[in-house]
Phi, psi and omega in degrees: 000127180291133178284133179287130181294146177280181178304135181280166178299320184297320183292320178301315186287327175298318174296319184293327185253016186292331179298322181277353176071027179214164179231131177287346177285332183271342183288143176268137173276117180246136181272133177270338182277154181295141183266322182288132173294142181303331180295346177266359183293129173085000183238021184282334182279147183219124181299323184291324181303307183294310191278335170294321176296315176300317180296318178297328181278318190246335194284140168267331180224123182255099171257027184271280185293148188269076172217149178290151170251017172255162185288156168294158182300151181303318182297332181278317180288329174293324176298318180292320177298318178298319182292321180291316187257359181286182185276355181276091183287349178288347175290350176265007181246179175300146169241190179308134186299325188265009178141129175307122183315313179300323181285316177298329178290316176291324176293324173296320178296319181295312184285340170299318179294317186284326184261348180069038176212157177287141180229142175261116184302329181282335185238341180258358182228139171220139182267140179231167177278080186072171179292340181297311181291329177295319175296317182299318179293325179300306186295316177299324185275329192242348180251132180245171179297134180093345178286146175258137177236121181279128182240122178276129181259148354289151186227151175300132199298339185284340182306310186295310180292328176298315177297316178298317177299331179275358176097003182276179180237118171292140175234123192255143173223125187268147161287131185252132182288139176234081185307140177292146185270355181267012178082000178286161178296145182290146172252158175300334176295338181280356175263112193225153175284141168273114192304320182290324181292321179293316181299326178292347180277340178280136179209183180290342174279348186285122179260323181209166173233140177258121178249124177237098178222124356302141188272138166255117028258347196286329186084010182287137172250113187292137182284167177299319180297316179299309177299324177299318179297314180298315184298317180302317178286330176295314180293315183299322185256007178057053185248142177281158176234121172260105194254105181274106187237043182301325181266025189303327178271351183258076177239144190236170177054037180070012179291158180239126172281119179256126178276123184296332180295343181273356181272157190301132178078006187256340186297315185287356184232014186237130167255118182269134182242130180229172188212124170285336177302316181276326185293316185246018177055044181221066187295333181285351181281335180051059172243115177231184181201164170232147180227132181175181179290147182302327183297337176261314186293334175301325177288325175295321183296328177295317176297317181299310183295340182252014178222271181287314175078314190213148179247157188299126184298307187298319180296322178294324175298317179292319180294328177301312180294329178293315178296323177300318178299313186291326176301321177290329183261011189306127177079358178267153184305328184277357175298135175300329180287347173264320182286321182296314179293333175297312179296318179289327177301312179300318180294318174308309184299321176298315179293320176299323174298311183296316181292314180299327180290339178251008174093008167272120187273104181287143167265112189291121184277146176274346182198186178075191176266358200236152165221152182252147183228142179276122185254017185304327184279001185250016185295335179288333180287318180231086183298146180294146178243107186307323185271358184287139174276344182283127183297154186299319183296328177294316180291324178292313182293326176294315177300316181297316181290325180283328186256338183239347177080009180252126185260136172216184179234134176296130182296325186296347177294339180260026177229161177284168180300324181294335189238351186298327183289351177276351189227040184264009175257021181228148175226155181248137182244150174253126180252012176279072186220162173301153175307321181297320178296315176296324176291319174303317181296320176296324177295321180295317181294320181289325172295320180295318176302311179301317179296323179292317179301316182276351177274000000 
């Protein structure tokens, strides 16, 4: 026979407090102290949260977010299948915290070839959860309160909030457009640093500079001369370089990606960041890495072991096999690192032609997945609102995805508050897409052109 439960504590308290007309059980406990850490102030907004949702809701063609809609190469997915279904059950368990041994070993071999120096896979390479975590480790490990970090604009949007979260102060210097006088389309090479302006940003408070070449969103591949200027200033002022090189294999028109760590005086002060997502067209795998001197990487390892600690073993195994293949085929026509940029250059040219044909003036990128286009001629479609706080390129891209079904990203999202209003006539497109996707985008643009002509 079940025993009947006696009066509950809450019932007892209700009776005791009934004269006061209140119950301690029903009252909500509210905290008077602030909950949010101060380091999060002002960095809660994120361009991708808003525009990914818009694209998912309205777009017929998404050329906004930077990921391919074509498959990763067969040799990579086959390597993943072998890792999943093979007899090595330990690939389902933890591996070495700072990188799966086969992966760090082949990365060391590869970068020895690229940098022309011996590398220790255990101390000069660390695997991260994508390049995003690599960046986070850099800022947390190397930037202190009061340190200044130079960021070249336009910049991948996470640099600024990550510097602030580390207690640092971002200092911005823009690439300035220098349009050709012969009427040709502008190239990303026409966006250049002013040497005197860059030099003026270095001071005794400068701890690091963030270099992104090839640059997202512009597609600029920094020349040897430009890199030499940055290197000279870093050495002169004893400044670190955080070199985001995730698009290192995606350069076009015979351009060469030069690694700043290979320049005189730069190895000991540079952390190179790479990404299997961009290298092998598998952005969802979230495998990245850092390469650099042990005197810097040992501090990144401290952040890594006290945050993420470990990256997915099976994904690292498959990426290691992909690099082993590419190491054997290095420089040969059948190498994926040779084939992919050729395919993407053709896709870039298709999108350039489509945009130019309807009056959006593309800036021809030298590298990456992206190109930027000038939308000045479309102001009649989406008139400016003088009293609006929202930048014009934001309103244009929102109108375009809702009314035309074509998703892109506003360029001013890649600028600081101080400079973004100077670049609101540009939007960014991603051309790392299937031919059918780019054709569908062209169909939208051509229909739009016909509507403008007939109106």
